[in-house]
C-alpha positions as CSV (number, residue, x, y, z in Angstrom):
1,M,-191.2,-67.3,-61.1
2,H,-193.7,-67.7,-58.2
3,F,-196.9,-65.8,-58.2
4,R,-198.0,-64.2,-54.9
5,F,-201.7,-64.0,-54.5
6,D,-203.7,-61.8,-52.1
7,I,-207.1,-63.3,-51.9
8,K,-208.6,-60.1,-50.5
9,R,-207.5,-57.8,-53.3
10,S,-208.1,-58.2,-57.0
11,T,-205.1,-57.1,-59.0
12,A,-204.4,-56.7,-62.7
13,V,-201.7,-59.3,-62.3
14,L,-203.6,-62.6,-62.5
15,T,-206.6,-61.6,-60.5
16,A,-206.0,-63.8,-57.5
17,A,-209.5,-63.6,-56.0
18,L,-211.0,-65.1,-59.1
19,M,-208.8,-68.1,-59.8
20,I,-206.8,-70.8,-58.1
21,C,-203.2,-71.4,-59.0
22,F,-201.6,-74.7,-58.4
23,C,-197.9,-74.8,-58.9
24,F,-196.0,-78.0,-58.8
25,R,-192.7,-79.5,-60.0
26,L,-192.9,-82.2,-62.6
27,Y,-190.2,-84.8,-62.3
28,A,-189.2,-87.0,-65.2
29,K,-189.9,-90.7,-64.4
30,A,-186.9,-92.3,-62.9
31,K,-186.2,-94.9,-65.6
32,S,-182.5,-94.6,-65.1
33,T,-180.1,-94.7,-62.2
34,D,-178.4,-91.5,-63.5
35,K,-178.8,-89.1,-60.6
36,E,-178.6,-86.0,-62.9
37,L,-181.4,-87.4,-65.1
38,Q,-183.6,-88.2,-62.1
39,S,-183.3,-84.7,-60.8
40,E,-184.4,-82.9,-63.9
41,G,-187.8,-81.2,-63.7
42,A,-189.8,-78.2,-64.7
43,F,-191.8,-75.7,-62.6
44,V,-195.2,-75.4,-64.3
45,P,-197.9,-73.2,-62.8
46,I,-201.5,-74.3,-63.5
47,I,-204.2,-71.6,-63.4
48,M,-207.7,-72.9,-63.1
49,Y,-210.7,-70.8,-64.0
50,H,-214.2,-71.9,-63.1
51,S,-216.4,-69.6,-65.1
52,V,-216.2,-66.5,-67.3
53,V,-218.9,-63.9,-67.4
54,D,-219.7,-60.9,-69.6
55,D,-218.1,-57.7,-68.2
56,E,-221.4,-56.4,-67.0
57,S,-222.2,-59.5,-65.1
58,P,-221.1,-59.6,-61.5
59,A,-218.1,-61.7,-60.8
60,S,-217.7,-63.7,-57.6
61,E,-215.1,-65.7,-55.8
62,Y,-214.9,-68.3,-58.5
63,V,-216.0,-66.3,-61.5
64,V,-213.8,-64.0,-63.7
65,T,-215.1,-61.4,-66.1
66,K,-214.0,-61.3,-69.8
67,R,-212.0,-58.1,-69.0
68,Q,-210.2,-59.7,-66.0
69,L,-209.4,-62.8,-68.1
70,E,-208.0,-60.6,-70.9
71,C,-205.8,-58.8,-68.3
72,D,-204.5,-62.1,-67.1
73,L,-203.7,-63.3,-70.7
74,M,-202.1,-60.0,-71.6
75,Y,-199.9,-60.2,-68.5
76,L,-198.9,-63.8,-69.4
77,K,-198.1,-62.8,-73.0
78,N,-196.2,-59.7,-72.0
79,N,-194.1,-61.7,-69.6
80,G,-193.1,-64.5,-72.0
81,Y,-195.3,-67.3,-70.7
82,N,-196.1,-70.1,-73.1
83,T,-199.2,-72.2,-72.6
84,V,-199.0,-76.0,-72.6
85,T,-201.8,-78.6,-72.3
86,I,-202.1,-81.4,-69.8
87,N,-201.1,-83.7,-72.7
88,D,-197.9,-81.7,-73.2
89,L,-197.1,-82.4,-69.5
90,I,-197.8,-86.1,-69.9
91,R,-195.5,-86.2,-73.0
92,Y,-192.8,-84.3,-71.0
93,V,-193.0,-86.6,-68.0
94,S,-192.8,-89.7,-70.2
95,Y,-189.6,-88.3,-72.0
96,K,-191.4,-88.0,-75.3
97,G,-191.7,-84.2,-75.3
98,K,-190.2,-80.9,-74.4
99,L,-191.6,-77.9,-72.7
100,P,-191.1,-74.3,-73.9
101,D,-189.5,-71.6,-71.8
102,K,-191.8,-70.4,-69.0
103,P,-194.6,-73.0,-69.5
104,I,-198.0,-72.5,-67.9
105,V,-201.2,-74.5,-68.1
106,L,-204.6,-72.7,-68.3
107,T,-207.6,-74.8,-67.4
108,F,-211.4,-74.2,-67.4
109,D,-213.6,-76.4,-65.2
110,D,-217.0,-78.0,-66.0
111,G,-217.2,-77.4,-69.8
112,T,-219.5,-74.4,-69.6
113,Y,-220.7,-72.6,-72.7
114,N,-219.2,-69.3,-71.4
115,V,-215.7,-70.7,-72.1
116,Y,-216.7,-71.1,-75.8
117,K,-218.4,-67.7,-75.9
118,Y,-216.0,-65.5,-73.9
119,A,-212.7,-67.3,-73.3
120,M,-212.0,-68.9,-76.7
121,P,-211.9,-65.6,-78.6
122,L,-209.4,-64.2,-76.1
123,L,-207.3,-67.4,-76.2
124,K,-207.1,-67.1,-80.0
125,K,-206.3,-63.4,-79.8
126,Y,-203.2,-64.1,-77.6
127,G,-202.2,-67.4,-79.3
128,F,-202.8,-69.4,-76.2
129,K,-204.2,-72.9,-75.7
130,A,-206.1,-74.2,-72.7
131,T,-207.4,-77.5,-71.2
132,V,-211.2,-77.6,-70.8
133,S,-212.5,-80.2,-68.4
134,I,-215.8,-81.6,-69.8
135,V,-218.6,-83.3,-67.9
136,G,-219.7,-85.8,-70.6
137,S,-223.3,-86.2,-69.6
138,Y,-223.7,-82.4,-69.6
139,A,-222.2,-82.2,-73.1
140,V,-224.6,-84.8,-74.4
141,E,-227.6,-83.0,-72.7
142,A,-226.5,-79.7,-74.2
143,T,-226.2,-81.3,-77.6
144,E,-229.7,-82.9,-77.4
145,T,-231.6,-79.8,-76.2
146,A,-233.3,-77.5,-78.7
147,L,-232.7,-74.4,-76.5
148,P,-230.1,-71.8,-77.6
149,P,-227.1,-71.9,-75.2
150,D,-227.0,-69.3,-72.5
151,P,-223.5,-68.3,-71.2
152,A,-224.9,-68.0,-67.7
153,Y,-225.8,-71.6,-67.2
154,S,-225.4,-73.8,-70.4
155,Y,-222.8,-76.4,-71.1
156,L,-220.7,-77.0,-74.2
157,S,-222.3,-79.1,-76.9
158,L,-220.4,-81.9,-78.7
159,D,-220.1,-79.7,-81.8
160,E,-218.6,-76.8,-79.8
161,I,-216.2,-79.1,-78.1
162,S,-215.1,-80.4,-81.5
163,E,-214.6,-76.9,-82.8
164,M,-212.6,-75.8,-79.8
165,R,-210.4,-78.9,-80.1
166,E,-209.6,-78.1,-83.7
167,T,-208.6,-74.6,-82.8
């Protein structure tokens, strides 16, 4: 299934104005001369979120509200999508793993605290997993600061990253 996005209109179906979707075809490594084996692949959409804000905060071109994120997750769940991680894709490509029906990757950029605060409870609610891209120096700085985290601008601490990884 391909998603069609209209950048000028926000829809309840995967709020296109607030995320970028990269779709690509993964091909298994050609370790064999078997033409059938070489042509196997899987269509895996990758949805990248930049930041998540409280519903009362204004969203922007690259920011989605908790409510919009939940609508996206509900749509995916209701339509039979199964989340996989980047590691799952790597295992698939190297012939050591399988992908579920209708695989999809959810990613969150920059390792911001709002992913922990707003996205993680929703991911748990819908039984989804996601890949969070961490900026190491920001995580160390967030760990060393004595200030309480603020979802508007803070980054994930090492403890929060560990907790999310175990979930």
